[in-house]
FILO-197102 format. One record per residue: residue number from 1; residue in one letter; x, y negated, z negated of N, C-alpha, C, O in turn. Coordinates in steps of 0.001 Angstrom, whole numbers, plus 524288, in hexadecimal, padded with zeros to 5 digits. Each point is the difference from the previous one (the first is absolute). Example, Ala and Ser with C-alpha at 12.3 -4.5 7.8 and 13.67 -1.06 7.14 Angstrom:
<rs>
R    k  r   n_px   n_py   n_pz  ca_px  ca_py  ca_pz   c_px   c_py   c_pz   o_px   o_py   o_pz
R    1  A  83386  8163A  7E188  7FC86  7FB5A  80000  80384  7FB50  80000  8040C  80013  7FD67
R    2  S  7FA96  7FBD3  80569  80334  7FB5A  7FFC4  7FCFE  7FBBE  7FD26  801FD  7FBAC  7FF57
</rs>
This chain:
<rs>
R    k  r   n_px   n_py   n_pz  ca_px  ca_py  ca_pz   c_px   c_py   c_pz   o_px   o_py   o_pz
R    1  M  48666  E8F85  9A9CC  7FBC6  7FCDE  7FDFB  8017B  7FE0A  7FA88  8021A  802F1  7FCD5
R    2  M  7FCCB  7F821  8021E  80139  7FDAD  7FAF0  7FC13  801E5  7FBEC  7FB4F  8004F  80103
R    3  R  806BA  800F5  7FA56  7FC76  801AD  7FBD5  7FCE7  7FB53  7FE00  8017B  7FB85  800EE
R    4  A  7FA3F  80583  7FC59  7FCAD  7FBDD  7FDEC  80306  7FCAF  7FC0E  80331  80202  7FD03
R    5  M  7FBC6  7F900  80308  8028D  7FC72  7FC5D  7FD5F  8005A  7FAAC  7FB58  80123  7FF9E
R    6  E  807B2  7FDDF  7FC49  7FE06  7FFF9  7FAAE  801D9  7FB0A  7FD54  80428  7FDED  80140
R    7  I  7F8C3  80034  7FB19  801A6  7FB76  7FCF6  8044E  801A6  7FC47  7FF82  803EA  7FD41
R    8  V  804B8  7F916  802AA  80462  8011A  7FC95  8004B  7FBF2  7FB9B  8015D  8013E  7FB8F
R    9  Q  7FD54  7F9E1  805CB  800AE  7FBCD  7FC35  7FC3F  7FB8D  80134  7FEE2  7FED8  80488
R   10  I  7FF37  7FEB6  7F75B  7FCC8  7FB4D  80068  802AB  7FBD8  7FCB2  8018D  8010D  7FB93
R   11  A  7FF00  7FA37  8068E  80295  7FBC5  7FD26  7FBFA  7FC02  7FE30  7FC5F  7FEA9  802DA
R   12  Q  80457  7FF79  7F861  7FCEC  7FBC4  7FDD1  803B8  7FBA7  7FE75  80424  80101  7FDC5
R   13  Q  7FA6C  7FA3C  80364  8030D  7FB77  7FE84  7FF61  7FF23  7FA24  7FBB1  80081  7FDEE
R   14  A  80887  7FE37  7FF69  7FFF2  7FF13  7FA5F  8035A  7FB44  7FEB2  804CC  80054  7FFFB
R   15  D  7F8AC  7FB45  7FEEE  802F2  7FB51  7FE78  802FF  800F6  7FAF6  80496  7FEA0  7FF8F
R   16  D  7F8C9  803C0  7FCA4  80255  80120  7FAEB  8008E  805E7  7FF8D  7FC48  802BC  7FEA7
R   17  L  80859  7FF2C  8027A  800EE  805A2  8003D  7FEFE  802B3  7FAC9  7FDD7  8044C  7FFE0
R   18  E  803B0  7F940  7FBE4  7FF2B  80253  7FAD1  7FA2A  80071  7FEC5  7FE35  8040C  7FE1F
R   19  R  7FEE2  7F7D8  802EE  7FA57  80005  7FF17  7FD59  80410  8036F  7FCAE  802EF  7FE23
R   20  A  804BD  7FD45  806DB  7FDA1  803C1  8039D  8015B  80599  7FE75  7FCB3  8037A  8005F
R   21  T  8081D  7FD6C  7FDEA  80190  80539  7FE45  7FCC5  801B4  7FB4F  7FE3B  80477  7FFC3
R   22  A  80100  7F80F  7FC8E  7FCCB  80147  7FB68  7FA61  80124  8019A  7FDA1  803B1  7FE08
R   23  F  8003A  7F92C  80587  7FAA5  800CE  801D2  7FF63  80566  80274  7FC7E  802F4  7FE8D
R   24  Y  806E9  7FE55  80528  7FF7D  80503  802BC  80173  804A6  7FC90  7FDD4  8043B  800B4
R   25  T  805B9  7FB1D  7FBA8  8013C  8043A  7FC55  7FB21  80170  7FCE9  7FED0  8049C  7FF4D
R   26  E  7FE5D  7F76E  7FED9  7FB3A  80102  7FD0B  7FBA5  80206  8038B  7FD53  803BE  7FE9A
R   27  L  801EC  7F9DA  805F1  7FBD5  801A2  80391  800B8  805A5  801C3  7FC48  8030C  80007
R   28  L  8087D  7FE53  8016F  8010B  80535  80224  80113  80412  7FBC6  7FFC8  804B1  8010B
R   29  G  8015E  7F98E  7FA3E  80147  803A9  7FBD1  80529  802BA  800E7  800C7  8046E  7FE4C
R   30  A  802C5  7F8E5  8046A  80519  80248  8013A  80409  7FBAE  80064  7FEDC  7FBAD  801C4
R   31  A  805D4  8058F  7FC92  80453  7FC44  8005E  8022E  7FFF2  8058F  7FF3E  803B9  802F4
R   32  P  8036E  7F81D  7FE74  80287  7FFE3  80525  80415  8044F  80071  8023F  801B4  7FC1A
R   33  V  7FEAB  80008  808B8  8040A  803F3  800E5  80544  7FD7F  80127  8040F  80288  7FF81
R   34  A  7FBE5  7F874  8020C  804EB  7FD47  80118  7FF15  7FA21  7FFDD  7FBE2  7FE11  80191
R   35  T  80819  7FF24  7FC82  7FFEA  7FA4C  7FFF6  8054C  7FE17  801EE  80414  801C9  7FE31
R   36  Y  7FBCD  7FA8F  80581  804C4  7FDA4  8020A  7FF49  7FA14  7FFC0  7FD5A  7FDAF  80347
R   37  D  80511  7FFEA  7F8C5  7FF66  7FA6D  7FF48  80531  7FDA4  7FE54  8017D  800A7  7FB7A
R   38  P  80162  7FC9C  807F6  7FE50  7FE85  80528  7FFDD  804AA  803BE  80286  803F8  7FF00
R   39  P  7FAA1  7FB98  8052F  7FD86  7FB76  80266  7FA5B  7FF09  7FE4D  7FD9E  7FC44  801DE
R   40  G  80026  806EA  7FAB3  7FAA7  7FF25  7FE3F  7FC3E  8040A  80219  7FC02  7FEAB  80253
R   41  L  80548  8065D  7FCD8  7FCCC  80454  801F6  7FEC8  803C9  7FB8F  8036F  80156  7FCE9
R   42  V  7F7AD  80061  802CB  7FE61  803F8  7FC3D  7FCB4  803FA  802F5  7FC88  7FE94  80303
R   43  F  8049A  8067C  7FC16  7FD53  80436  802C2  7FCEF  80362  7FC32  801F0  80161  7FBD2
R   44  F  7F93E  7FFF4  805AC  7FCC9  803D0  7FD34  7FEE3  8047A  803BE  7FFE6  7FF3D  804BF
R   45  D  7FF47  80563  7F929  7FE89  80488  80334  7FA32  8010B  7FF54  7FE2C  80106  7FBAC
R   46  L  7FEF1  7FEB6  808A2  7FA69  8012E  80006  7FF2D  804FC  8031B  7FE96  7FFDB  80499
R   47  A  8024E  80488  7F8DB  7FF43  80521  80277  802EE  80062  8052E  7FDE4  801DE  803E5
R   48  G  806F9  7FC5A  7FC19  8033B  8007B  804AA  80018  7FB31  80376  80317  7FFC8  803AD
R   49  V  7F9A5  7FC61  7FB46  80022  7FB0A  802D3  80244  7FBFA  7FC46  7FE38  7FF7D  7FB91
R   50  R  805BD  7FDA6  80641  80271  7FC0F  7FCA3  7FCD7  7FAF2  8001A  7FE58  7FE2D  80421
R   51  L  800DE  7FF9F  7F73D  7FDFE  7FAB5  7FF86  804AC  7FC9A  7FEAD  8028E  800CE  7FC02
R   52  L  7FE90  7FB6A  8074F  80466  7FC7C  7FF58  7FDFF  7FAAC  7FE4E  7FCE4  7FD94  802C1
R   53  L  804DD  8009C  7F8C4  7FF26  7FA97  7FE69  804DC  7FD0A  801AC  8045B  80157  7FE77
R   54  D  7FADD  7FA9C  804B4  80464  7FD53  80283  7FF78  7FA1F  7FF40  7FC25  7FDA2  801A1
R   55  R  807BB  80018  7FBEC  7FFF6  7FA62  7FF0B  7FFF8  7FCF8  80529  7FE0C  7FB9C  8002C
R   56  Q  80410  8069F  803FC  80079  7FD28  804ED  7FC3A  801DF  80438  80063  7FE47  80479
R   57  A  7FC03  8052D  7FA39  7FC5A  80204  803EF  7FC50  7FBB5  801CD  7FF1E  7FC26  7FD43
R   58  G  7FECB  80499  80755  7FBF9  7FC7F  801FE  7FAD7  8013D  7FD53  7FFF1  8025C  7FBD0
R   59  P  7FBC6  7FC14  8068E  7FAE7  8010A  7FDA4  7FF52  805D3  7FEDF  801AF  8034F  8030F
R   60  G  7FBDE  7FDE3  7F892  7FF42  8056E  7FE6C  7FBC0  802C0  8031A  7FCD9  7FD8B  802AD
R   61  A  80328  80780  7FCE6  7FBED  80343  80252  7FBC5  800D6  7FBEA  800F6  7FF52  7FB56
R   62  T  7FA6A  80221  8065C  7FC0B  801AA  7FC43  800F1  805BF  7FEEF  80003  80339  80391
R   63  I  800C4  7FE02  7F782  800FB  80566  7FE6C  7FAEB  80250  7FDF3  7FD3E  7FD7F  7FCF6
R   64  Y  80185  8073C  804AD  7FB6A  802CE  7FE18  801F2  80482  7FCAA  802D2  80369  801E1
R   65  L  7FBA8  7FC95  7F926  801B0  80401  7FC51  7FB64  80361  7FE61  7FBDF  7FDFF  7FE92
R   66  Q  804DA  8071B  801A9  7FC06  803B8  7FE52  7FFE9  80039  7FA13  80416  8009B  7FD89
R   67  V  7F74F  7FEE9  80026  7FF50  80079  7FA5D  7FBB4  80404  7FEF1  7FCE4  80138  80376
R   68  D  802F4  800D2  7F7BF  7FC02  803E0  7FEA4  7FA91  7FD9E  7FFA8  7FC30  80266  801AC
R   69  D  80370  7F8DC  7FC27  7FAF8  7FD6A  7FF34  800D6  7FA2E  800EB  8022E  7FD4F  7FCA9
R   70  V  7FC20  800BF  807CB  80115  7FA98  8017C  7FD5E  7FC29  7FC46  80248  7FBF7  7FEBA
R   71  E  7F906  80533  7FF87  7FD4F  7FC64  7FC6D  802E7  7FF92  7FACD  800A7  7FBB5  7FDEE
R   72  Q  80114  808B3  7FFFA  802DE  7FFF1  7FB12  8054C  7FD5C  8009F  801A9  7FD08  7FC9A
R   73  A  800FC  8040B  807BD  8051E  7FD90  800EF  7FF7F  7FA17  8003B  80339  7FD37  7FDC5
R   74  V  7F8C5  800D6  804E8  7FF34  7FA5D  80064  7FEB1  7FDB7  7FAA3  801F5  7FBD6  7FE9A
R   75  A  7FAC6  806D6  7FE6D  7FEA6  7FE21  7FAC1  804DC  7FFAD  7FC8D  800C1  7FC29  7FD35
R   76  D  80287  807DC  802FF  804CD  8000D  7FCE3  803AA  7FB93  8019A  80239  7FD59  7FCA9
R   77  L  7FE68  801DC  80870  80382  7FBE7  801E0  7FDDD  7FA98  7FEB7  802FB  7FC90  7FE70
R   78  A  7F7F1  8029D  80230  7FD9B  7FAF3  7FEB8  800AF  7FEC5  7FA33  800EF  7FB84  7FE8C
R   79  A  7FE99  8087D  7FE29  800B5  7FF3D  7FA5D  80592  7FE5C  7FEB3  800EC  7FD85  7FBFC
R   80  R  802CE  803D9  80765  80578  7FE78  7FF34  80141  7FAD2  802AF  80480  7FE4E  80004
R   81  G  7F782  7FF29  80246  800C8  7FAE6  80260  80154  80013  805BF  80142  7FBE9  80232
R   82  V  7FE83  808A8  8005F  80118  80050  80599  7FB59  7FDB2  802F9  7FB7F  80124  7FEC2
R   83  E  8059D  7FBA2  80525  7FBE3  7FD90  80320  7FD55  80412  80374  80290  802AF  8030F
R   84  V  7F856  7FDBF  7FC6F  7FCDD  80371  80350  7FDC5  7FCA2  80462  7FD16  7FC4E  7FF03
R   85  T  8044B  804FE  805CF  7FE2A  7FCF0  80477  7FAFF  80235  80256  7FD11  7FD3A  8029D
R   86  E  801FF  807BD  7FC6D  7FB64  80295  80229  7FE86  80478  7FC58  8031B  80396  7FF35
R   87  P  7F832  7FC3F  7FE8E  7FE79  8042D  7FC65  7FF64  80534  802DF  7FF82  8002B  804C8
R   88  A  8008B  80402  7F837  7FF65  8053D  8023D  7FAB8  80074  802BE  7FBF3  7FE88  7FDDF
R   89  H  80435  80383  806D8  7FB2F  800C6  80304  800FC  80410  8044A  80477  8012D  80158
R   90  V  7F74F  800E7  800B9  80063  803B7  80458  80131  7FCF0  804FA  7FD28  7FC64  8016B
R   91  V  80713  80519  80134  8014B  7FD77  804F6  7FE87  80363  804AC  7FF65  7FE13  8045D
R   92  F  80008  80703  7FAA6  7FEB7  8037B  80455  7FD55  804ED  7FE03  80273  80334  7FD62
R   93  P  7F882  7FD6B  803DA  7FD67  804EB  7FEB6  8016B  8040D  80435  7FDF4  7FFD8  80459
R   94  D  8057D  803B0  7FA53  80243  803A7  803D0  7FC99  804DF  80095  8017E  80446  7FE61
R   95  Q  7FA06  7FB05  803E8  7FC46  8044E  800AA  80237  80471  8034F  7FF10  80495  7FEE3
R   96  D  803E1  7FA09  8052E  801EC  803E2  803BE  80562  80230  7FEBE  801C5  803A1  8029C
R   97  G  800DF  7FA3E  7F974  80532  801EB  7FEA4  80450  7FDCC  80367  803D9  802B2  80109
R   98  T  7FB9E  7F87C  800BB  803F4  7FD89  8034C  80544  7FF9D  7FD3D  80411  800F9  8025F
R   99  F  7FBDB  7FD97  7F894  804DD  7FF1F  7FD1C  800CA  803BB  7FB72  803A6  7FF4F  7FCF2
R  100  G  7F917  8048A  8028E  8005D  803BE  7FBB2  7FB3B  80386  80017  7FD56  8005F  803FD
R  101  P  8018F  80235  7F7AC  7FB7F  8037B  7FFE5  7FAE7  7FD22  80142  7FF1C  7FBB1  7FE0F
R  102  P  7FD96  806A5  80524  7FAFD  7FD8D  8014C  7FCB8  7FF24  7FB1B  80039  8030C  7FC49
R  103  G  7FCBE  7F8C2  803CB  7FC78  7FEE5  7FBB7  80281  7FD19  7FB77  7FD86  7FF4C  7FBF0
R  104  E  80753  7FF01  804AD  80285  7FCE1  7FBF5  7FFF4  7FA46  80191  7FFFE  7FEB2  804A0
R  105  D  7FFF9  7FDF0  7F77A  80079  7FA62  800E7  805A0  7FE57  7FF01  80293  801FA  7FC74
R  106  E  7FF47  7FA66  806B2  80522  7FD96  7FF3E  7FF1C  7FB01  7FCDF  7FD30  7FC7F  801B6
R  107  W  8053E  80336  7F9AE  7FF93  7FB7D  7FC8C  804FE  7FCCB  8004E  8043C  80218  800E5
R  108  L  7FB39  7F8C8  7FE5A  8046F  7FC81  8006E  7FF4D  7FB63  7FC47  7FB9E  7FE4B  7FEFD
R  109  A  808B4  7FFBD  7FF02  8001D  7FB2B  7FCED  80515  7FD3A  8013A  803D4  8027B  80185
R  110  G  7FC3D  7F862  7FDD5  804B7  7FCF9  80117  801FC  7FD33  7FB2D  7FCF5  7FDFF  7FCDC
R  111  I  8083D  801E3  80297  8028E  7FD11  7FBD0  8048C  7FCF9  80266  8018C  80102  80470
R  112  R  80091  7FB4E  7F89E  804C0  7FD3D  80190  8046A  801C5  7FC74  7FF4E  80074  7FB44
R  113  D  80539  8008C  80707  80482  80153  7FCC6  80246  7FB04  7FDAB  7FDEF  7FBBF  800DE
R  114  S  80637  804C1  7FC3F  80256  7FB82  7FD4D  80218  7FBE8  803C0  800F0  7FB8D  7FE6F
R  115  E  7FFD1  805E1  80681  80238  7FC6E  803E1  7FBEA  7FDEA  803C9  80152  7FD33  803AD
R  116  G  7F9B6  80424  7FB75  7FBC6  7FE21  80357  7FEB5  8038B  8048B  7FC9B  7FEAF  80324
R  117  N  80601  805CD  7FD56  7FEDB  803B5  8043A  7FB02  802F7  7FECD  7FEE4  80131  7FB79
R  118  L  7FE18  80002  80891  7FB3F  80311  7FF63  80154  805C7  7FF7E  8030E  80218  80311
R  119  V  7FAA2  80075  7F90F  80079  8059E  7FF37  7FA76  8021D  7FF90  7FCE2  7FE05  7FCEC
R  120  C  801E2  805F2  8061C  7FAD8  80263  7FFB9  80064  80542  7FD3A  803BF  802EE  800B8
R  121  L  7F85A  7FE2E  7FC24  7FF9F  80500  7FD4A  7FB79  802F0  8027B  7FBD9  7FDC8  800F8
R  122  A  80500  8073C  8000D  7FC0B  80305  802CB  7FF4D  80558  7FD90  8039B  80234  7FDB5
R  123  N  7F7A8  7FFD6  802D6  7FF0A  8057A  7FEDC  7FB12  801C0  802D9  7FCD6  7FCDB  801CD
R  124  R  802AC  80834  7FE82  7FB70  80261  80286  7FD16  8031D  7FBE4  80250  80239  7FC6B
R  125  R  7F884  7FDE1  80432  7FCC6  8032C  7FC81  7FAFF  80175  802D3  7FE6E  7FD6B  803BE
R  126  P  7FF18  806BC  7FA6F  7FB21  80192  8028C  7FC0B  7FB83  8001A  7FF63  7FD21  7FC31
R  127  A  7FE00  8025B  80830  7FC14  7FBE9  8008C  7FB7D  80107  7FC55  7FE77  8047B  7FF26
R  128  K  7FF6C  7F758  7FEB2  7FB5E  80082  7FCB5  7FB48  800A9  8038D  7FF69  7FD48  803EC
R  129  L  7FD50  80654  7FA9F  7FB37  800D2  802FD  7FC16  7FBB9  7FEAC  7FF08  7FEE7  7FB6B
R  130  T  7FEC3  7FEBA  8088A  7FBF8  7FC06  7FF1C  7FAB5  80280  800D9  7FF59  80372  8034B
R  131  E  7FCF5  7FAC7  7F9B7  7FAC1  80257  80069  7FC4E  7FC53  80293  7FB6A  80146  800B1
</rs>
């Protein structure tokens, strides 16, 4: 029987490799682990999953990054001039614990990276009780 598949790498298209590298270095708070130019490849390590910035990649994937506080992260990025495509909001009230501990809300916000790719920021927190 084949073992379960795991994500190893996600590729994002980067027209301007230097600009994209600077963007992701600041966003992730980490320097790339490898750069090969030519042919135009930069790799970051995201807890064991590689993020590849590729000058020749096709359309990018939407990357979802876990942050401690999605509202604060979006505010900080907007203050630095990053385009916010979707403000922080609850996307899923996880009452039953489908994706994590029951009674938490899944929060999400959208931004654009330096190359126009969509990046979503996410976090979970206890649901607010409504009266």
